[in-house]
C-alpha positions in Angstrom: 8.8 -13.1 -44.8 5.3 -11.6 -45.9 4.1 -8.7 -44.1 1.1 -11.0 -42.7 3.7 -13.6 -41.2 5.6 -10.5 -39.8 2.3 -9.1 -38.1 1.5 -12.7 -37.0 5.1 -13.1 -35.6 5.1 -9.6 -33.8 1.5 -10.4 -32.3 3.0 -14.1 -30.9 6.0 -12.3 -29.6 3.8 -9.8 -27.6 1.6 -12.6 -26.2 4.7 -14.5 -25.5 6.3 -11.7 -23.5 3.0 -11.0 -21.8 2.7 -14.5 -20.9 6.1 -14.5 -19.2 5.3 -11.6 -17.0 1.9 -12.8 -16.0 3.7 -16.2 -14.8 6.4 -14.0 -13.0 3.8 -11.9 -11.4 1.6 -14.7 -10.4 4.9 -16.3 -8.7 5.5 -13.3 -6.9 1.9 -13.4 -5.2 3.1 -16.7 -3.7 6.6 -15.7 -2.6 5.3 -12.6 -1.1 2.6 -14.3 0.8 -0.5 -13.1 -1.1 -1.9 -16.3 -1.9 -1.5 -20.1 -0.7 -1.4 -22.8 -3.0 -3.1 -22.1 -6.4 -5.8 -19.5 -4.7 -5.7 -16.2 -6.4 -5.1 -15.4 -10.1 -3.6 -12.9 -12.7 -4.5 -11.7 -16.0 -3.2 -9.3 -18.6 -4.8 -7.8 -21.6 -3.2 -7.9 -25.3 -5.4 -6.2 -27.7 -8.9 -8.0 -27.6 -7.4 -11.1 -26.0 -6.6 -12.0 -22.3 -4.1 -14.0 -21.0 -4.9 -15.5 -17.6 -3.5 -18.1 -15.0 -5.2 -21.8 -15.4 -7.3 -23.2 -12.8 -5.8 -25.5 -10.2 -2.2 -25.5 -11.7 0.7 -24.3 -9.4 2.3 -21.2 -10.8 5.9 -22.8 -10.2 4.9 -25.4 -12.9 3.6 -23.1 -15.6 5.6 -23.1 -18.8 5.4 -21.2 -22.0 3.4 -23.8 -23.8 0.8 -23.5 -21.0 -0.4 -20.2 -21.9 -4.4 -19.7 -21.6 -5.9 -16.9 -23.7 -9.4 -16.1 -24.2 -11.3 -13.3 -26.0 -13.5 -10.6 -24.1 -16.4 -13.1 -24.2 -14.6 -16.1 -22.5 -14.2 -18.0 -25.6 -10.7 -19.8 -25.2 -8.2 -18.9 -27.9 -5.4 -20.5 -26.8 -4.2 -23.5 -24.5 -5.5 -26.9 -23.4 -5.6 -25.9 -19.6 -9.0 -24.5 -18.2 -8.9 -20.6 -17.3 -9.3 -19.8 -13.8 -12.7 -20.0 -12.2 -12.3 -16.3 -11.5 -12.9 -15.6 -15.3 -16.1 -13.9 -15.0 -14.7 -11.1 -13.0 -11.4 -10.6 -14.7 -13.5 -10.0 -17.8 -16.0 -8.0 -16.4 -13.5 -5.6 -15.2 -11.9 -5.4 -18.9 -14.9 -4.6 -20.4 -16.0 -2.1 -18.0 -12.7 -0.3 -17.3 -9.5 0.9 -18.9 -7.6 -2.2 -17.1 -4.8 -3.8 -19.0 -3.9 -6.1 -16.2 -5.8 -7.5 -12.8 -4.6 -9.3 -9.9 -6.6 -11.1 -7.5 -5.4 -12.3 -4.1 -6.3 -14.2 -1.1 -4.1 -11.9 0.9 -4.4 -12.5 4.6 -5.0 -9.2 6.2 -7.2 -7.8 3.5 -9.1 -11.0 3.5 -9.6 -10.3 7.4 -10.5 -6.5 6.8 -13.2 -7.7 4.4 -15.0 -9.5 7.2 -15.4 -6.3 9.5 -16.0 -3.3 7.6 -18.0 -2.2 4.5 -15.0 0.1 3.6 -11.4 0.1 4.5 -11.1 3.2 7.2 -8.8 5.8 6.0 -5.8 4.9 7.9 -3.1 6.2 5.4 -2.7 8.5 2.4 -2.0 5.7 -0.1 -5.7 5.0 -0.1 -5.4 7.7 -2.7 -3.6 5.7 -5.3 -6.2 3.4 -5.5 -8.6 6.2 -6.1 -10.2 6.8 -2.7 -11.4 4.7 0.1 -11.3 1.2 -0.7 -14.9 -0.4 -0.8 -15.9 -3.9 0.1 -17.8 -6.0 -2.4 -20.6 -8.0 -1.5 -20.0 -11.4 -0.9 -21.0 -13.9 -3.6 -19.8 -17.3 -4.7 -16.5 -17.7 -6.2 -16.6 -17.6 -10.1 -20.2 -16.3 -10.2 -21.8 -13.7 -12.3 -22.9 -12.2 -9.0 -19.6 -11.6 -7.7 -18.3 -10.0 -11.1 -21.3 -7.4 -10.5 -20.8 -6.7 -7.0 -16.9 -6.0 -7.9 -17.6 -3.7 -10.6 -19.9 -1.9 -8.0 -17.1 -1.7 -5.5 -14.7 -0.6 -8.0 -16.8 2.4 -9.2 -14.1 5.3 -9.1 -11.4 3.0 -7.9 -8.8 0.7 -9.3 -9.1 -1.4 -6.4 -11.4 -3.3 -3.7 -11.9 -5.9 -1.1 -13.8 -8.9 -1.7 -15.9 -9.8 1.3 -14.9 -13.1 3.1 -12.5 -13.6 -0.1 -9.7 -11.3 -0.9 -8.7 -8.7 -2.9 -9.0 -7.1 -6.7 -6.6 -4.5 -8.4 -6.1 -3.3 -11.7 -3.6 -1.1 -13.6 -1.9 -0.2 -16.9 0.6 -2.8 -16.6 1.3 -6.0 -14.4 3.7 -4.3 -12.4 1.0 -1.3 -11.5 -1.8 -4.1 -10.7 0.5 -5.9 -8.3 2.0 -3.1 -6.6 -1.8 -1.8 -5.8 -2.5 -5.3 -4.5 0.5 -5.1 -2.1 -0.3 -1.7 -1.0 -3.8 -2.6 -0.1 -2.7 -5.7 1.6 -0.5 -3.1 3.7 -2.7 -0.7 4.6 -5.1 -3.7 5.8 -2.3 -4.7 7.9 -1.8 -1.4 9.4 -5.2 -0.7 10.4 -5.7 -4.2 12.1 -2.5 -3.4 13.8 -3.7 -0.3 15.2 -7.0 -1.2 16.1 -5.9 -4.1 18.2 -4.0 -1.9 20.7 -6.5 -1.9 23.7 -8.0 1.2 24.8 -6.9 3.1 22.0 -8.7 4.2 18.5 -6.8 4.5 15.4 -6.8 8.1 13.9 -8.2 8.5 10.4 -7.5 11.0 7.8 -10.4 13.1 6.3 -11.7 13.5 3.0 -9.5 16.6 2.6 -6.5 14.9 3.8 -7.1 12.3 1.0 -7.9 15.0 -1.6 -4.5 16.6 -1.1 -2.7 13.6 -1.2 -4.3 12.4 -4.3 -3.2 15.8 -6.0 0.4 15.5 -4.6 0.6 11.6 -5.8 -0.3 12.7 -9.2 3.2 14.3 -9.6 5.1 11.5 -7.8 8.0 10.0 -9.3 7.9 12.8 -12.3 11.0 14.8 -13.1 10.7 18.6 -12.5 
């Protein structure tokens, strides 16, 4: 095997592994109730290539040969299926952040919160894991450049945001991290909605200082002493 053939095979293996992880993550969003049907989408970056879920195909039907890949300008490199309609939003995140993976869902509680406030109230210290108070991106038609631009503004200094009358978007260094941030965001939205639904009572909220201290502590979470 020539050096070039070995290099090509290495990249192919990376892409195959990334596609398998992407499909598993997409199926997890369905299993965990964060999306319904073919709503939502997932992507992962491998070098200058972005693997992304296709449009309108149930995740349980995706096979290795269904892989869809584009470059950072959106030109399709691999596959015959059409990339997700939210491709502009995914590519905008990759071009303007250090994201290696992006998860977009239509999670129920997060979608509900997106219609009520401009920013998720500081109901829990795990907001620090997303970089601070989670903003709501202004509404724009799905799949549009306007939505991509609105999303980037809401993500400034954050790794996740809500999309007005739409859902969520989070990113991370890995698919697992991006997914965990999505799940955490949906959980916080559920907690806030539950707390504010109690008649005659108002949820207590954290202060910016509370959040700052939590962020400092979270930076060392899970690391050995």
